[in-house]
N, C-alpha and C positions, 0 to 999 in steps of 0.2 A: 074159420076154415083156413087151411094153409094157402098162403098167397104165393103164386109163382111169378117170377120176373120174366117178362116177355121181351124178346129181342127181335128186331126187324133185320133179316139177312138179305132182303131183296137187293140192297145196294152194294153187296160185296161179291167179288169174283171168287170162283173156287180155284184159287192158285195160292202159291206161297205168300205173295204180297198181300192178297186180300185176307189171308189167314192172320197175318200180323195186324191188319187193321181191325179185324174182329176182336182179337185179343185186347187191343187198345180200347175198344168200345166197352168190352166187359170190365176192364180195369176202371174205366170212368164210372161205371155203375157201382163198382166196389167202393170207389172214393166217395161217391155221393152218399152211399149208405154209411160209410165211416164218418162223413161230415155230420150226418144226423146224430151220430153217437157222440160227437164232441160238443155239439150244441146243447143237447138235452141229455139228462141222466136217464137213459132208456131202461136201466135196471129197475126204476121205480114206476114206470108207466105200465099199468096192468092192461091185459087184453080183455075183450068182452066175452069171448068164447074160446076157451083153451083148445078144445078139439078142432073147431073150425079154423082158427087162426094159427095153430101150430105151436103154441107156447103160452105160459101164464103171463109173461111180461114181453114188452116190445123188444127187449134185449134178446130173449130166447128166440123170438120170431126172426129177428135180424140175423142171428147166428145160423139158424136153420136155412134161411134163404141163401145166405152166402155159401154154405156148404153145397146146396143144390146148384147154385150158379157155377161154382168151381168145378163140380162134377160134370155139368152140362158143357162147360168150356172144354174140358178134356175130351168129352164124347164128340163135340163138334170138330175139334182138331183131328180126331181119329177118322171121322167121316170125310173131312176135306182131304186129308192126306192118304186115306185108304190104307193106312198102316205102312205106307211107303215113305221113306225119308224124303224131306222136301227137296225138289229139284231133279230127281232121278227119273225122268219120264220113260227111260228104256225099260223099266221094270213094271210099268203100268200096262197091263194087258187089256185089250179091247174085248168086247163081248162077241163080236162077229167080224173076223178079219176081212171077209168078202165085202160086206156092206159098209164097214167103216173105213176100209182102204188100207188096213195094216193090222198086224198082230199085236203091236204095242202102240202106246200113245206117241212115242218118238217117231215110229214109222209113219203114222198118220200125219203128224206135224210136218215131217220132211216131205211127204208126198204132196200135201197141200201147198207147201211153199214152192215146190217145183212147178206145180200147176199154175199157181199165181204168177210166178216169175215168167213162165212160158206165155201165159195169156198176156201179161204186161208187155213182153217183147213183141208178141204178135200184133197187139194193138198199136205199139209204137211203129212197127213195120208198115202196118196199113196206113196209119196217119201220115207217116213220113215217106211213103212209097213214091216219091217223085211227083206227088200231086201238089200243085201250087196252092198257097194259102188263099182262102177266100170263103165263099158261101158253100159249105159242104153239101147242102141240099141239091146243088146243081152239078156236083161232081159224080158222074156215073161210074159204076164198077165195070170191070171187063166181063165178068161172068157172075150173074146174080145167083146161079145155083151153087157155085163153089165158094163165092165170097159171102154169101148169105143174104144179100139185099141188093137192090138195083142202084142205090146211091150211097155215097160215102157217109152221109148223115145217118141213114138207116142202119148201116153197118156199125157206126160208133155207138148209137143208142142201144142196139142189141148187145154189143160187147159190154157196155156199161152195166146193163141189167144183169148179164151173166155174172160179172164180177161182184155186183151187189149181192146176188143170191149166194155166191160162194162165201162172201164175208158174213152173211147172216147165218149160214150153216156153221161157219167157224165159231161165231159168237155163241150159237146154241150149244156147241161142244164145251165151251168154257164157262157157261152161265148155268149152274145147277138150279133147278126149281125146288125150293125148300119144301113145297107141299108133297113132293114125291120122296123126300128123304125120310125114311122111317127111323124111329129111335130103337134102341136095343131093349130098353125097359120103360114102358110108357108110364108106370107108376112112379118109378124112381126119378125119371127125367122130366115128368110133368106133362107128357103128351105123347100121342102115338106117332106123330110126325114132327119134324123140326119146325114146321110152320106153327103147329099148335104150341110147342115149347116157346117159340119166339113171341107169339101173341100173348101167352100167359105171363111171360117175363115182362113185356112192355106194360101190360095192365097193372102188374104189381108195382113197377117203377112209377107209373103215373099216379097210382094211389098213394105211394109214399111221398111223392112230390106234393100232392094235394095236402096231405097231412102235415108235411113240413111247412108249407106256406101258411096253413091255418095256425100252426103253433107259433110261427114268427109273428103273425098278426096279433096273437094274444100277448106275446112278449112285448111288442111295441105299445099295445094298450096299457100293459102294466107299467112300462117305463114312463108313459105320459102321466099315469096316476101318481107315480113316485115324484116326478118333476113338479106336479101341482102341489103335492104335499110339502116339498122343499120350499116352494114359494110361500106357502102359508106359514111354515115355520119361521122363515126370514121375516115375514111381516109381523108375526107375533113378537119376535126378538126386538125388532125396531120399536114396536109399541111399548115393550117393557123398558127399553133404554130411554125412550122419551119421558117415561114417568120419572126416572132418576135425574134427567137433565132439566127438570122444570125450574125455571128462574123466577116465576111469579107465584110459586106455591107458598102457602102460609108457613111461616117459621114455627118450629117447635120451641118449646120453652127451654131446651137444653143448650147451653152455650157451647160453641164449637170453635176450634183453633186449627188453622192449616198454614203450612209454609210452602211458598211457591217461588220459583226462580232463584233458588239458593246458589250462591257463588262463594267459594272459599278460596282465598289466595294465600298460599304459604309464604312464610318469611324468606327473604333472600339469603339468609344464613349469616354465619359469623357473628352471632349475637344481636342481629338487627331486630327491631320491633316494627316491621313494616308489613305484617300479615293483616288480613282483613276478612270480614264476613259480611255478606249483603244478601237480602232476600225480601220477599213480600210476605208479611204476616197478616193473615186474613182471619178476622174474628166476627162472630155472629151471635146474636141473642144474649149479649152481656147485659146484666141488670144494672150494673154500675159502670165506673170508669175503667176501661181496659188499659193496662200498662204492662211494660216488660222491663226486666232487670237482667243485666249480664253479670255473670259470676264466674271467675273474678273479672272485674272491669278495671284495667290498668289506667284508664283515663279519668272518668268522672264518677263512676259508681252511682249514677243518678238514674232513677226510673224514667222511662220514655212513655208518654201517653199515647194511646192508640185510639183511632176512630173506628166506628162500626164499618166493616168491610175490609178492603185491602189497604195495607200500610207499608210503604217502602222504608226499609230500615238498613242502616250500615254501621258496622263497628270497624274502625280502622286503627292503625298504629298498635297492632296486637303482637306481643312476643309469642314465640312458640309455646304451646300448652293446650290443655283441655278446658273447654268452656261450656257453660250451661246458660240457656236463655229461659228464664222463668216468665210465664204469662199469667197475670192476675186479673180477676174481676173484682174491682176494689181491692180488698185485702185477701180475697180467696184465690188460692193457687188453682188454676184451671189446667195448665199443661206445662211441660218443660221439654226443651230440645237441647241436644248436645252436639258439639262440633269440636274439631281439633285443628289447630294451626301447627303445621309441621315446619321444620327448618330445612331449607334446601341445601345448605352447606355448599353454596356456590364458591368455587375457588376465587381468590383475589384476581382482579383484572383491571386493566387500564387502557384507555385509548390515547393516541397521540395525533392531534389534528392541527390544521391551519399553521403549518410550519413555514416560516418566512426567514430567509437569511439575507443579511445586508453586508456589503463589502466594506472594508476600511475606507475612510474618507481621504487618506493620503497614501502614497506609495510606501510599501513596507510598514504600514500602520497596523495597529492592533485594536482599533475601535470598531471592528465588525461586530455583528450580533446575530443571534438566532432566537426568534420568538416562536411560541407554540401554545396550544391549549391541550389540556388532558382531563379525562374523566376517570376517577378511581372508584371501584366498587369492591366490596367484600374483603377489605384489608382490616383485620382486627388488631394490627400493630401500627407501626409508623410508616407511612408512605412517603417516598422521596423521589425526586427527579434529579438525575446526574448527567453530566456531559462527559462523553468519552471521545478523545482525551480531555481532561479537565481544563488544561491551559489556564490555570489560576482561578477557575470558577469554583464555587462551592455548591453542594447539593441544595435543592429547594424542597422544603417540607410541604407536603400536599395534604389536602383534606378530602374526605369522602365526597364524591360527586364532582361537579365541574370546577376546574381550576383554569381561569381564563387569563390570557395576556402575560404569560410567563416569559422571561427573557434571560438568556445567558450572554453576558458581555463583561468586559471588552474581549474581543477575540481577534487574532490574526487570521488571515486567509488560510483555508485548509478544509479537510474533510472531518466531519464529526458524526456521532450518533447520540440520540437522547435515550437514556435508560431509566425505566420506572421500577422502583423496588418497593416491596412490602417487607419491612424489616430488612433482612439480608437476602431475600428471595427476589430474583429478577422476574418481573411479571410482564414486561413488554420492552421492546427496543425498536427504535425507528430504523428506517433505511438510512443509508449514508446521506448526510446533509453537507452541501458544499458552501462554505463562505467564500465568495469569489474574490479574486484579486482586485485591487484598486484599478479602476479604469479612468484614465485622464479624460477631462472634458473634451468632447468632440467639437470641432469648428464647423460642422455641418449637421443639419437635421437628419435624423435616422427615421426612415419610413416605418410606421407601426402598422399601417394597413398596406397591402400590396401596391407598390409604386406604379405598376402597370395598370392598376385599376383606378388611378387618380381622377380620370375623366368621367367616372360613373358615380352618380349620387347613391348614397346608402343610408338607411335608417337603423341598421343593426349590422353587426359583424364581429369577427374575431381580430385580435391584434397579435403581432408576432412576439411580443415580450410583455412582461408585467408592466402595466402603466406606471406604477409607483417606483419603478427603477429610474425615472426621468425627472429632472428638475422642472423643465418647461415642456409643455405639449401645445402644439398649435393645430387648428382645424381650418378647413375652408368650407364656408356655408353655402348651401344651395338655395338661392332666391332668384326669382325671374327678373328682378329689376336691379339688384345690387350685388356686388362682390364684396365679401368681408372675411376676415380671419378671426377665429376664436382663440383665446389665450387661457391656459390652465397651469396651475402648479401641481405637477404629478404627485409629489410626495404629500400634498395637503388634501388630496381627494379621498373621501371615504366611499366604499362601495355603496351604491344606492343614492348618493347625492345627486341632486339636479344642479348642473353647472351651466351658466350662461355661455352660449357659443355665439349667438348673434341676436340683435334686436333692432327692429325698425321703429316700432312704437309699442304701446302697451298691448295691442291686439296681435302683433306679429313677433313671436319669440321662438328661438331655436335653442333647445336645452339638450345637453349631453349627459348621459348617465353611464357609469361603468357598472355592469351587473356582476362582473367578476374581475379578477386580475387581468384577464385576457379577452374580455367580451364587453361590447358597448351597445347602447341603443340611443335613439334620439326621440324627443317629444317635441312636436312641431305644431305651431298655431299660425294662422294667417297663410301667407304664400310660401312660408319656409317648407322645404321638402327633404331635410336631412343634411348630410355633409358629404364632401367628396373624399377627404383624407384625414388621417391623423399622423403627425410627425413629432418626434421627441428629441430632446437634447439635454445634456448635462453641462451646466455652466458654473456650478458651485454656489450654493445658497447660504448666506450668513444671516441668522435671525437678528433683526435690529430692534425688536420690541419683544416683550413677554407675551406669549400667545394668550388670548382672552377675548372678551366681548366688550368693545368700546363703543358706547352709545352716544347719542347727542349730548354735547357739552362735557363728555368725559375727556380726561387728559391722559397722556401716556408719556413715557420717557424712553430715550434712546439707550440701547445696550452697547452701542459702538458709535464712533464718529461717522456720520453718514457721508462726509466728504471723502472717506476712504473708498467710496464706490462711485461708479459713473451711471448706475441705473438701480432703481429699486422696483420690486414687484410686490403687489399687495393682494390680500384675500379679504373680500367683503362678503357679508351675508345680507342679501336683499330679501327680507321677510315678506315684503309686499308682493313681490313676484315669485317668492318661493325658490330662489336660486342662490348659488354661490357665484361670485363674480371676481375675476382676476384681471389686474391692469398694470401696465408699466407707468413709471414716472421718472423722467430724467432729472437728476439732482439739480435743484435751484434753491439757493439759500437766501434769495432776496427777502428782506424783512417784510412781513405782512403778506407774502405771496401765499395764496391758498391752492392746495392741490385739488383738482377736480376728479372725483371717482366716477361720477356720472354727470353729464351736462345738466340734467335736471332730474328731480325726483319723480316717483311714480305719479304723485298728485300734480306734477308740473307747476309747483309753487316755489321751488328753490333749488339750491345746489346741494350735492352730497360730497363731502371731502373732509379735509382737515387743514389747519393753518400751521405753517412751518414754525413760526417764531414762538407760539404758545402751545403748540402740540395739542390742540383742542379739536375734538370731532364736531363737525357740523353736518347734520343730515337733512336740514330743511324742514319746512312745516309739514306735519302729517306723515313724514317718512318713517318707516319702521326698518331701518338698516343699521348695521353696526360693523366696525372694523374688527378683524380677527387676527391678522398677522401682516408683518412687513419684513421682507428679506432684502439684503444688499447683494448686488451683482456687479462684476467688472467684466464688461464685454471687451473683446480684443481691440475694437476701434469704434468710435462714434464720430462721424465727420459731417460738417455742414456741407450740403450739396447745392444750396441756392446761390446762383450767380447774379440774378437780378429778379426784381418783382415789380409789377405794376397792378395795383389794386388786387384783384383776386387771381392774377396770373403770375406764376412762378416759373422761371427758367432754371433748370438744375443741370449740374454737370453729369458726366457719365456715371450711372449707378449700377452698371451690370456686374461689377466686382464685389457687390455687397450682398448680404443675406436678407436684410430687412430694410424697408424705408420707414423712418420714424417721423411722425407728423406732430409738431408742437402746436397746440391750439390754446386759445384764451377765450374766456367769457367776455362778451361785449359789456363795457361799462364798469367792470370791476377788475380786481387784481387776481383773478383765478386762472389757473393754467392746468393743462393735462396733456397726455400724449396718446398716440394711436399709431398702429403699425400695419403694414401690408407686406406679405411675402413677395419678394422680388419676382419669383417665378410665376406669380399669379397676375402680373401686370400685362395688359394688352394696350399697345399704343395706337388706339383707333380713334381717340377723341370722343367716343360715345359711351363706352362702358363706364358705369358709375361704381366708384369704390366708396363704400359707406363707412363713416365713423360708426363704430360698433353699437351705438346706442340710439341714434336718431336719424329718421329720414330727413331729406333736404339738407343734411350736412354731409356732403360727398364731394369727390373730385373726379375729373377725367384727365387723361394724359394723352398727348399727341406728340410723338417724338420725345423731346426733353422738356416740353411745356406742360405744366400742371395748371388746370383751371379749377378753382375752388367755388363751391356753391354753399351758402349758409342760410339757414332758416332765421326768420326774424323773431323777436321776442326774447323770452328768458332763455330759450334754447339756442339763440344765435351765437355761433362760434366763429372766431376768426382764426384763419391759418396764419401762423407767424414764422414758421420755419419747417424745413425738410432736411433730414439728416440720414446718412447711410450707416447701417450697423453691420459690422463684421463680428460674428459670434465668437 
């Protein structure tokens, strides 16, 4: 049967505002019906009874209901507004002007407002008629007949009831009763009164809502079924995949070959043969010996045997071209794989690294130099390195790859660049390189670490200049019991060398290492805790022997007359302690006199040094040390400072004008001598500070004023102090 949509109008006022609300409610009903249409294809939902439900499909029923609702909406608007435009109450006539209080609704509204305003004013007058505030039940009126009651409370209550009655009457005028509003056409509108229409519409909407909810429940049930089916499908897929991933399944009789982790590296270009192929060749079910053969194979052309399973294979040094890998089971070809090595055609390139410039050794000299390393790649012609300007140098022919330790010399001071060519094509050029002017030797030590920080110990740090720009470098060691200075030949030190800075005995050693041209660190054992400073000076070093390794009983020859110099400095390698050691020795040509490099060897069984007259190395029993180099030096001045001595006490003259104190020591019981120094600026005349000979404890001195007191250990390490001299650099 035909379903009508029922609306409830009891909550709406019969005025323009409520008319708008009613229209909004009807619109909501329309939207709800439309929402049903967008959720379900209503054109396909058949009705049970065409005659009773008003259509063959739900779509036809919905359309008929919507037309009825739209028609009812218009009829309702006509009833509410009585055909009168919204808001013009002057044209709404009343039924009875006498009983309703006016011929039009405007007159009634105005009369009612005047009455309400008058009553409100009268009540205010009564309430505020000079009567004091308080309990109104005790305030009597003047005339109960005229005022209405005997007390003010009774008057107020009566007035309030009258006002409420008036308000109720006004509400009745504006609140239509829908059961009394008759429709124009009961058949077309769906009821004889508006109440019947509203109820029928509400029932239809409720029924549609119920059907909508039931349909949603069915859709949710269907979605749940679909989700369960998806889970079942995924489970079936996983089961199928597990069948193919079986690692313990029986092997078939068919041999198989696979390649995994294949990597192809193309050649670098310019005719190079540096391409490669690598990968894992996996064979299974071979009946005989598995093997592979590369074709073409520029290297060996020899088959490679394979084991059952995975085999890591690499072919390298391949020129560009196409290749085939044949896989055999014995002599039966099972499979073949192809790959291609391409040529990158990288343009020629070169690096320029580790550039070091050295100044001429004399003023206006031309024996300066520039050394450097270069790496050349991709040049299929002739690679050369040239200096610009040339200044008499010739180009250096280079090879592909690293070219280490190249040098342009001799050079005067000036600015240069290094240019790398492939044939006539410039492929790299360095920044400007300065060969510095000759710098005359300084008569004072130059701080390499910040001088303001000399009082602080350090185990690592930066220096202000390249260490190998200096002939001599000295340090001050940090030890709680002794003060000592380390000595180094800057131009002899290689980066990474361990160089002895101080030693008390075999268990307490302070070692200095330069990690770069401008950075150092120390390796400390025992109570050593680093160094306080590094200072450098240039004094002019002249090689006196040919650099080499001079071991025990080896002889050497002088390259120059050593009496042309007043001091020599030497470099020893102490393999037992793993250090390089540098020491002074004041020239002494006494026949048979031995120079002491160390007071005793690491095994404490003998001396290390050499004998002047036969120039033979003596390293003692069990010592693994050797001499590497001896240089000659001429200090500005070396002066004896001892004015008197008694036993181990030496009185010296004023030493403050000198740079270093030089101590001449001798080995007890033999004709061996050595020297040792202390920086003048490190002396404290307190009579308590111990200044240690750089190799042994209990060989030290203290100084109080100008008196030096010497302490010597007994035994083979016992050293006698025989002289103190002042050195001006």
